[in-house]
C-alpha positions as protocol buffer text, in pm:
chain_id: "A"
residue {
  index: 1
  type: UNK
  ca { x: 6995 y: -5011 z: 4069 }
}
residue {
  index: 2
  type: UNK
  ca { x: 7149 y: -4888 z: 4398 }
}
residue {
  index: 3
  type: UNK
  ca { x: 7322 y: -4600 z: 4218 }
}
residue {
  index: 4
  type: UNK
  ca { x: 6987 y: -4477 z: 4091 }
}
residue {
  index: 5
  type: UNK
  ca { x: 6804 y: -4530 z: 4419 }
}
residue {
  index: 6
  type: UNK
  ca { x: 7032 y: -4311 z: 4636 }
}
residue {
  index: 7
  type: UNK
  ca { x: 6983 y: -3990 z: 4432 }
}
residue {
  index: 8
  type: UNK
  ca { x: 6610 y: -4054 z: 4412 }
}
residue {
  index: 9
  type: UNK
  ca { x: 6586 y: -4096 z: 4790 }
}
residue {
  index: 10
  type: UNK
  ca { x: 6796 y: -3782 z: 4844 }
}
residue {
  index: 11
  type: UNK
  ca { x: 6577 y: -3583 z: 4604 }
}
residue {
  index: 12
  type: UNK
  ca { x: 6255 y: -3702 z: 4768 }
}
residue {
  index: 13
  type: UNK
  ca { x: 6396 y: -3620 z: 5113 }
}
residue {
  index: 14
  type: UNK
  ca { x: 6500 y: -3271 z: 5006 }
}
residue {
  index: 15
  type: UNK
  ca { x: 6168 y: -3210 z: 4830 }
}
residue {
  index: 16
  type: UNK
  ca { x: 5966 y: -3327 z: 5130 }
}
residue {
  index: 17
  type: UNK
  ca { x: 6176 y: -3125 z: 5374 }
}
residue {
  index: 18
  type: UNK
  ca { x: 6149 y: -2813 z: 5163 }
}
residue {
  index: 19
  type: UNK
  ca { x: 5769 y: -2832 z: 5151 }
}
residue {
  index: 20
  type: UNK
  ca { x: 5694 y: -2944 z: 5506 }
}
residue {
  index: 21
  type: UNK
  ca { x: 5531 y: -2696 z: 5740 }
}
residue {
  index: 22
  type: UNK
  ca { x: 5775 y: -2687 z: 6024 }
}
residue {
  index: 23
  type: UNK
  ca { x: 6026 y: -2468 z: 6194 }
}
residue {
  index: 24
  type: UNK
  ca { x: 6387 y: -2561 z: 6210 }
}
residue {
  index: 25
  type: UNK
  ca { x: 6499 y: -2761 z: 6510 }
}
residue {
  index: 26
  type: UNK
  ca { x: 6838 y: -2597 z: 6530 }
}
residue {
  index: 27
  type: UNK
  ca { x: 6923 y: -2293 z: 6742 }
}
residue {
  index: 28
  type: UNK
  ca { x: 6857 y: -2046 z: 6462 }
}
residue {
  index: 29
  type: UNK
  ca { x: 6734 y: -1769 z: 6691 }
}
residue {
  index: 30
  type: UNK
  ca { x: 6431 y: -1670 z: 6483 }
}
residue {
  index: 31
  type: UNK
  ca { x: 6158 y: -1836 z: 6684 }
}
residue {
  index: 32
  type: UNK
  ca { x: 5853 y: -1621 z: 6745 }
}
residue {
  index: 33
  type: UNK
  ca { x: 5671 y: -1741 z: 7054 }
}
residue {
  index: 34
  type: UNK
  ca { x: 5408 y: -1467 z: 7034 }
}
residue {
  index: 35
  type: UNK
  ca { x: 5322 y: -1571 z: 6678 }
}
residue {
  index: 36
  type: UNK
  ca { x: 5270 y: -1929 z: 6799 }
}
residue {
  index: 37
  type: UNK
  ca { x: 5041 y: -1810 z: 7079 }
}
residue {
  index: 38
  type: UNK
  ca { x: 4847 y: -1604 z: 6825 }
}
residue {
  index: 39
  type: UNK
  ca { x: 4816 y: -1912 z: 6601 }
}
residue {
  index: 40
  type: UNK
  ca { x: 4688 y: -2119 z: 6891 }
}
residue {
  index: 41
  type: UNK
  ca { x: 4425 y: -1855 z: 6973 }
}
residue {
  index: 42
  type: UNK
  ca { x: 4320 y: -1843 z: 6607 }
}
residue {
  index: 43
  type: UNK
  ca { x: 4281 y: -2221 z: 6599 }
}
residue {
  index: 44
  type: UNK
  ca { x: 4056 y: -2202 z: 6906 }
}
residue {
  index: 45
  type: UNK
  ca { x: 3841 y: -1936 z: 6739 }
}
residue {
  index: 46
  type: UNK
  ca { x: 3811 y: -2150 z: 6427 }
}
residue {
  index: 47
  type: UNK
  ca { x: 3712 y: -2456 z: 6631 }
}
residue {
  index: 48
  type: UNK
  ca { x: 3450 y: -2243 z: 6807 }
}
residue {
  index: 49
  type: UNK
  ca { x: 3305 y: -2115 z: 6481 }
}
residue {
  index: 50
  type: UNK
  ca { x: 3296 y: -2469 z: 6345 }
}
residue {
  index: 51
  type: UNK
  ca { x: 3113 y: -2597 z: 6654 }
}
residue {
  index: 52
  type: UNK
  ca { x: 2852 y: -2322 z: 6631 }
}
residue {
  index: 53
  type: UNK
  ca { x: 2806 y: -2383 z: 6259 }
}
residue {
  index: 54
  type: UNK
  ca { x: 2765 y: -2759 z: 6310 }
}
residue {
  index: 55
  type: UNK
  ca { x: 2495 y: -2703 z: 6572 }
}
residue {
  index: 56
  type: UNK
  ca { x: 2313 y: -2446 z: 6359 }
}
residue {
  index: 57
  type: UNK
  ca { x: 2328 y: -2663 z: 6047 }
}
residue {
  index: 58
  type: UNK
  ca { x: 2200 y: -2961 z: 6245 }
}
residue {
  index: 59
  type: UNK
  ca { x: 1885 y: -2768 z: 6332 }
}
residue {
  index: 60
  type: UNK
  ca { x: 1802 y: -2682 z: 5970 }
}
residue {
  index: 61
  type: UNK
  ca { x: 1561 y: -2878 z: 5760 }
}
residue {
  index: 62
  type: UNK
  ca { x: 1651 y: -3024 z: 5526 }
}
residue {
  index: 63
  type: UNK
  ca { x: 1984 y: -3106 z: 5688 }
}
residue {
  index: 64
  type: UNK
  ca { x: 2283 y: -3000 z: 5482 }
}
residue {
  index: 65
  type: UNK
  ca { x: 2508 y: -3295 z: 5559 }
}
residue {
  index: 66
  type: UNK
  ca { x: 2776 y: -3178 z: 5318 }
}
residue {
  index: 67
  type: UNK
  ca { x: 2828 y: -2852 z: 5507 }
}
residue {
  index: 68
  type: UNK
  ca { x: 2818 y: -3031 z: 5843 }
}
residue {
  index: 69
  type: UNK
  ca { x: 3090 y: -3270 z: 5728 }
}
residue {
  index: 70
  type: UNK
  ca { x: 3298 y: -2979 z: 5601 }
}
residue {
  index: 71
  type: UNK
  ca { x: 3270 y: -2798 z: 5937 }
}
residue {
  index: 72
  type: UNK
  ca { x: 3353 y: -3116 z: 6132 }
}
residue {
  index: 73
  type: UNK
  ca { x: 3659 y: -3164 z: 5911 }
}
residue {
  index: 74
  type: UNK
  ca { x: 3762 y: -2801 z: 5962 }
}
residue {
  index: 75
  type: UNK
  ca { x: 3720 y: -2828 z: 6338 }
}
residue {
  index: 76
  type: UNK
  ca { x: 3924 y: -3146 z: 6354 }
}
residue {
  index: 77
  type: UNK
  ca { x: 4197 y: -3008 z: 6127 }
}
residue {
  index: 78
  type: UNK
  ca { x: 4238 y: -2701 z: 6347 }
}
residue {
  index: 79
  type: UNK
  ca { x: 4244 y: -2914 z: 6662 }
}
residue {
  index: 80
  type: UNK
  ca { x: 4523 y: -3122 z: 6502 }
}
residue {
  index: 81
  type: UNK
  ca { x: 4717 y: -2807 z: 6408 }
}
residue {
  index: 82
  type: UNK
  ca { x: 4669 y: -2674 z: 6761 }
}
residue {
  index: 83
  type: UNK
  ca { x: 4806 y: -2996 z: 6908 }
}
residue {
  index: 84
  type: UNK
  ca { x: 5099 y: -2994 z: 6666 }
}
residue {
  index: 85
  type: UNK
  ca { x: 5210 y: -2647 z: 6779 }
}
residue {
  index: 86
  type: UNK
  ca { x: 5181 y: -2745 z: 7145 }
}
residue {
  index: 87
  type: UNK
  ca { x: 5382 y: -3065 z: 7122 }
}
residue {
  index: 88
  type: UNK
  ca { x: 5619 y: -2992 z: 6833 }
}
residue {
  index: 89
  type: UNK
  ca { x: 5700 y: -2629 z: 6904 }
}
residue {
  index: 90
  type: UNK
  ca { x: 5659 y: -2585 z: 7277 }
}
residue {
  index: 91
  type: UNK
  ca { x: 5710 y: -2929 z: 7430 }
}
residue {
  index: 92
  type: UNK
  ca { x: 5978 y: -3051 z: 7192 }
}
residue {
  index: 93
  type: UNK
  ca { x: 6173 y: -2734 z: 7120 }
}
residue {
  index: 94
  type: UNK
  ca { x: 6099 y: -2466 z: 7375 }
}
residue {
  index: 95
  type: UNK
  ca { x: 6029 y: -2615 z: 7719 }
}
residue {
  index: 96
  type: UNK
  ca { x: 6365 y: -2740 z: 7838 }
}
residue {
  index: 97
  type: UNK
  ca { x: 6395 y: -3019 z: 8095 }
}
residue {
  index: 98
  type: UNK
  ca { x: 6506 y: -2892 z: 8436 }
}
residue {
  index: 99
  type: UNK
  ca { x: 6707 y: -3059 z: 8708 }
}
residue {
  index: 100
  type: UNK
  ca { x: 6468 y: -3156 z: 8988 }
}
residue {
  index: 101
  type: UNK
  ca { x: 6717 y: -3038 z: 9250 }
}
residue {
  index: 102
  type: UNK
  ca { x: 6634 y: -2678 z: 9153 }
}
residue {
  index: 103
  type: UNK
  ca { x: 6294 y: -2680 z: 9324 }
}
residue {
  index: 104
  type: UNK
  ca { x: 6170 y: -2344 z: 9194 }
}
residue {
  index: 105
  type: UNK
  ca { x: 6274 y: -2405 z: 8832 }
}
residue {
  index: 106
  type: UNK
  ca { x: 6143 y: -2762 z: 8846 }
}
residue {
  index: 107
  type: UNK
  ca { x: 5804 y: -2649 z: 8979 }
}
residue {
  index: 108
  type: UNK
  ca { x: 5780 y: -2395 z: 8692 }
}
residue {
  index: 109
  type: UNK
  ca { x: 5877 y: -2667 z: 8444 }
}
residue {
  index: 110
  type: UNK
  ca { x: 5612 y: -2905 z: 8577 }
}
residue {
  index: 111
  type: UNK
  ca { x: 5348 y: -2631 z: 8559 }
}
residue {
  index: 112
  type: UNK
  ca { x: 5426 y: -2568 z: 8191 }
}
residue {
  index: 113
  type: UNK
  ca { x: 5420 y: -2941 z: 8112 }
}
residue {
  index: 114
  type: UNK
  ca { x: 5091 y: -2983 z: 8300 }
}
residue {
  index: 115
  type: UNK
  ca { x: 4927 y: -2692 z: 8115 }
}
residue {
  index: 116
  type: UNK
  ca { x: 5060 y: -2811 z: 7779 }
}
residue {
  index: 117
  type: UNK
  ca { x: 4910 y: -3153 z: 7850 }
}
residue {
  index: 118
  type: UNK
  ca { x: 4575 y: -2991 z: 7935 }
}
residue {
  index: 119
  type: UNK
  ca { x: 4588 y: -2805 z: 7603 }
}
residue {
  index: 120
  type: UNK
  ca { x: 4647 y: -3130 z: 7415 }
}
residue {
  index: 121
  type: UNK
  ca { x: 4363 y: -3308 z: 7595 }
}
residue {
  index: 122
  type: UNK
  ca { x: 4112 y: -3025 z: 7546 }
}
residue {
  index: 123
  type: UNK
  ca { x: 4202 y: -2997 z: 7177 }
}
residue {
  index: 124
  type: UNK
  ca { x: 4124 y: -3369 z: 7156 }
}
residue {
  index: 125
  type: UNK
  ca { x: 3792 y: -3308 z: 7335 }
}
residue {
  index: 126
  type: UNK
  ca { x: 3713 y: -3036 z: 7079 }
}
residue {
  index: 127
  type: UNK
  ca { x: 3728 y: -3306 z: 6812 }
}
residue {
  index: 128
  type: UNK
  ca { x: 3477 y: -3519 z: 6999 }
}
residue {
  index: 129
  type: UNK
  ca { x: 3180 y: -3285 z: 6990 }
}
residue {
  index: 130
  type: UNK
  ca { x: 3040 y: -2934 z: 6991 }
}
residue {
  index: 131
  type: UNK
  ca { x: 3051 y: -2846 z: 7360 }
}
residue {
  index: 132
  type: UNK
  ca { x: 3148 y: -2479 z: 7380 }
}
residue {
  index: 133
  type: UNK
  ca { x: 3267 y: -2532 z: 7739 }
}
residue {
  index: 134
  type: UNK
  ca { x: 3564 y: -2710 z: 7583 }
}
residue {
  index: 135
  type: UNK
  ca { x: 3646 y: -2390 z: 7393 }
}
residue {
  index: 136
  type: UNK
  ca { x: 3611 y: -2184 z: 7710 }
}
residue {
  index: 137
  type: UNK
  ca { x: 3849 y: -2420 z: 7891 }
}
residue {
  index: 138
  type: UNK
  ca { x: 4095 y: -2417 z: 7600 }
}
residue {
  index: 139
  type: UNK
  ca { x: 4108 y: -2039 z: 7610 }
}
residue {
  index: 140
  type: UNK
  ca { x: 4164 y: -2026 z: 7985 }
}
residue {
  index: 141
  type: UNK
  ca { x: 4429 y: -2299 z: 7973 }
}
residue {
  index: 142
  type: UNK
  ca { x: 4605 y: -2120 z: 7686 }
}
residue {
  index: 143
  type: UNK
  ca { x: 4608 y: -1798 z: 7888 }
}
residue {
  index: 144
  type: UNK
  ca { x: 4749 y: -1982 z: 8191 }
}
residue {
  index: 145
  type: UNK
  ca { x: 5008 y: -2159 z: 7975 }
}
residue {
  index: 146
  type: UNK
  ca { x: 5120 y: -1831 z: 7817 }
}
residue {
  index: 147
  type: UNK
  ca { x: 5154 y: -1671 z: 8160 }
}
residue {
  index: 148
  type: UNK
  ca { x: 5355 y: -1964 z: 8299 }
}
residue {
  index: 149
  type: UNK
  ca { x: 5567 y: -1976 z: 7983 }
}
residue {
  index: 150
  type: UNK
  ca { x: 5637 y: -1602 z: 7976 }
}
residue {
  index: 151
  type: UNK
  ca { x: 5736 y: -1592 z: 8344 }
}
residue {
  index: 152
  type: UNK
  ca { x: 6017 y: -1838 z: 8305 }
}
residue {
  index: 153
  type: UNK
  ca { x: 6130 y: -1833 z: 7942 }
}
residue {
  index: 154
  type: UNK
  ca { x: 6240 y: -1476 z: 7895 }
}
């Protein structure tokens, strides 16, 4: 039984790894930070469209609950994808820990971590309702994060 189980586990692992949406976590040198920032901006736009659609559909009579549910699901999915890019790509792979004795580098590091945390929290808030102020804040925090990131990463 063990002889059969090992190849099956290896096959499942290879199959799952080959079909997962992720970037490699090795220093391959093909990362595209600008593409990730573009993806984040696109996710914000999708969340915004979903929020507006949910509000508009909620005003209609009769209420189209099916479409509302679909837009809520879309909004939440894009918020999840947004968060995934922030924590998996930027926080895990791109923002490197800095020695606190280097005051300037450490301050820049803390700023990036703070802004990344804000992005995660506001993406969560986007899942909680249809307040377009959340979208406005997400956009401004993304712009600030990109600026802080670009100043010290390249």
